N, C-alpha and C positions, 0 to 999 in steps of 0.2 A: 305647446309643441316641444317635443324632445329636441335637444340641441343637435343630435346626429341627423335629424330629419330636415333641418333648416338648410336651404340651398341659397347661400349668399354669394354674390359675385362682386368683383371689384368695380364693375361699371355701375352697380347699384349704389355702392358706397360713394363713388365719385359724384354720382347724381345727387345724393343726399347732401353731401358737403357743399356742392355748388349751389343748391337751393338755399341753404342756410347762409352761405357767404354772400350770395347775390341778392337775396331778399325776396325774389319773386320767381315763379316758374318761367316767366318770359325771359328774364335776364339770365337764369340758369341755362336755358336752352341756347341762348346766344353764346354764353361762355363755353358750353360743351360742343357747340356746332351741330346740334340736333334740333328736332322740332319740339314745340311745347307739348304736343301730344305724347311724344316719346318720353319726355321728362315725367309726365304724369303716369304713364304706364310703368316706367322703371321704378318710381317711388312706390306705386301700388304693389308691384311684385315684391319689393323689399319688405314692405309692411306685412304682406301676406306670408312671406317666408319666415319672418320673425314672430308673427302673431301678435303684433302690438301696433298702436298708432304712434307715429313718429312726429308728425307735423299737424299744427292747427292752421287751417287756411281760411281766410276771410276774403272779401272782395278787394282788400287793399294791402293786406300784409300776411306773411307766412311766418309762424313762430314754432319752434320745437316744443314738444311736450316734455315733461320731466324725463320720461324714458328716452325721448328723442335726443335730449342733451347728452345723456350718457352714451348713447349709440354714436352720436357725432364725434364725441371725444375718442372713442375706440376707433372709429373709422379713420380719423386723422392719423392716429398712430399706425394703423395697418397700412394706409397709403404711403406714409412716410417710410416705413420699413421696406415696402415693395420698391419704392424709388431708390433706396439705398442698395437693395439687392441688385437691381438692374444696373446701377452705376458700378457696383463692384464687379459684376459679371462682364461688363463691357470695358473695364479699365486695364485689361492685361497689357495692352500696348502703350498705355500712358503712365502707368505706375508700376514701380518695382519695389516690393517690400522684402527686405532681407532681415531675418530674425537671428538673434544670437542669445546665448544663455547668460554669459557673464561679461565678456570683454570685447565684443565686436571684432575689430581688426587691429586693436592695439594702436601703435604709433602710425599704422598705415590708414587708419580711419579717416582723418581729415583729407589726406591726399586722394583716397578713393572717392570721397564725396565730391571734391572739387573737379577731379578729372572726369568723373562720370557726368557731372553737370555740363562740362564743356563738350564732351564727345557725344552725349545723348540728351540734348536739351528737350526733346519731346517725351522723355520717359522720366518722370519724377522718382527720385530715390528716397525711400524711407527706411531707416534702421529701427528695428523693434526688439526690445528686450523681453524674452519669454523664457523663464527658467524651467524648461522641460528637456527631455532627452533629445528631442528633435529641434529644439529652439524655436518652437511655434509652427513647424511645418505640418506635423500631424494634426494640430489643432485648427489649421486653416488660417492662422494669424499672419502668415507670410507666404511669399512665392518661392523664395530660396532661403536657406539657413546656413549660418556658419557653425560648424560643429568641430570639436576637437577630440572626438572619440568615435570609433566606428559605429555605424548604425546596426551592426550585427546582421542577423538573418532576415531583417525586414525588407521584403522584396518590393514594397511599395515605392521605395526611394532609390535614387541613384546619386552618386556623389563623385567629386573629383578633388584630388589633393592640389591645393593652390600654393602651399608654402609650408615651411617648417619654422617652429619657434623653440627657443631654448626653454628648458625647464628650470624654474626658479624656486627657491625656498623663501617663504615669507616668515619673518621673525619679529619679535618685539625689538624695538630699537635699543633697549638696554640688555638684550641677550648677549652673552659672551661671544656667541658665534657671529653676531652682527659686526664685530670688529674685523672679521675676515673679509677678503675680497671675494672668496668663493668657498663652497663647502662640498663635502662628499656625502654619499648616502650613509656611509658608516657613522658619520658625525651625528646623524639624526635618528639612529635606530632606537635610542633610549628615550625618545621624546613621545609626546602624544600628538598624532597627526589629525588635523581637522579636515574632514572630507565632505563633499557633496556627492552622494552615490548616484544621484539622477543625472547630473551634468558634469561632474568633476572629471579631471584628467588623470588623477593619481589615486591609487589604492595602496594598501600595505604590500600587495603582490610585487611592487617595484623592488622590494628588498628580498634578500635570501630568506628562506623559511625560518632560519634560526636567529634572524636579526631584525625581524619586522617590528615597527613601532606600534604602540597602542593607537586606536583610532576613536574619534568622536565624530558625530555627524552634524552637519548644518545644511540649510537649504537656501541660504541667501548670502550674497557677497558682502553686504554690510555687516551682517552678524559674524561672518567669517573674519573680517578685518577687525572688528571690535574684540573678539575673543583673542585673536593673535596679539593685538596691541596690549592686552592685559597680561600676556606672558604665560597663560595656562597651556596654550597649544601652539604648534607651528603649522604652517601650510605649505603645500606644494602646488604650483600652478604654472600656466603658460606665461611666457614673457609678456604677452599682450596685457595681462592683468596689471602688471606693474605700471604700464603706460596709462591705462585707463583709470586705475584706482590708486594713485599716490595717496598715502594716508599718514598724517602725523602719528608717530609712535610705532610705525611698521616700516621695516626695511626688507628689500628683496636681494637675495644673493644667488648667483648661478650655482647649479649643482653640476660639478664637473663630470661626474661619471654616470649621469642619467641620460637616457635616450631623449632626443628632441621630440616635440609634439607635432604631429601632422595636423595642419589646418585644412579642413575640407569644406567645400561648398556643396550642399545637398539640395535635391529637388524631387518633385513627384515624377516617377519614372514614366507614367502614362500621360502626364499633362505638364510638360516643362514650359516654363515661361519663355516667351519669344526672346527675351534678353539674356537667357542663361549663358549662352556661349560668350557673349560680350562681357558679362560679369566675370566669368572664369578667366578670360584672356587678360582683363585689366588687373585682377587680383594676382594672378600668376606673375605678371610683369612687375607689380609693386613689391612682392616678396622677393623676386629675383634681384631687383635693384637694391633691396635692403640687405 
C-alpha cells in the first residue's frame, strides 16, 4: 500500500499501544474505556490501513510481530509529540516564555524574575536565549522577546519600548583605552569593530562616513568576548551585556557621545500572550527605577 493511501488515526495508535502495554485485548479495553469488540475492530482497521500484521494473538497472550514492534515504537513517539503539542497549546495562561538574543535584561534580570514570581505565581516565567533577529519570536520559541533593535517593516509583530540602556565599548583589559573611565566614538574610529549583523545593536553607521571603523562579523557572544579579550577587535554593546557577561580580560567603558539603546518587548500582533501587558508594566517599572 502506498503511504499516501494509508489512513491512520490517533485512536488506532492508542489502541495498539494499550494492547501491547496491557497484554490482552480485555485489559486494553478496560484501560481505554471501550468494549473488547471495539478494541478488536480498531486494531483490525489499523492493520488494514498499514497492510501488515501487527500482533500475534493466542488464547493466552498477545505479542507484537517484528513489524508490530517497529510500529509501536513509532506510535509511542507520535502520541508523545501530540501530548506535547496539546500541552503547549493550552499553556498560554500558565507559562510565559521570553526570548532574548544576547543579554536578557542585564542587571534587571534577577529582579524581574523574582517580582514576576511574587506577582504572578500562576504563570511560570522562562527566559530563553535564541540568537535570531526576533530573539526566538518568529521561530515560535517564545511568547515575547526582548530586542534592542527595531523589527523594521515586519507587520507580524508589535513592540513597546520598556527602557533605555547606555552604549558601552568592550575592550581587552590591556588596551590603552581601558585605563580611561569613558571613551568617545572618535577614539574608536581606527579600530576593528566586531559585530553581529543579525542581532547586534551597533554598526559602522554609528560613526561619520569619513571616520568609520573596519568591521568583522561574529554570531555568538562567547566568540565575541574571546576575540575582544585577545585584543584583535573591540566591541560596542548595550549596558546589559556587561552585567550578564563579565569576562576576565575584557572591560566595558561607556561611550559618552553615543545614543542610548532602546530596549523593546515584542510580541505577535495577532496573537498576544495574555500576560503581555503585565510584563511591559513590570519591565518599564524596573528600568524607570534603575
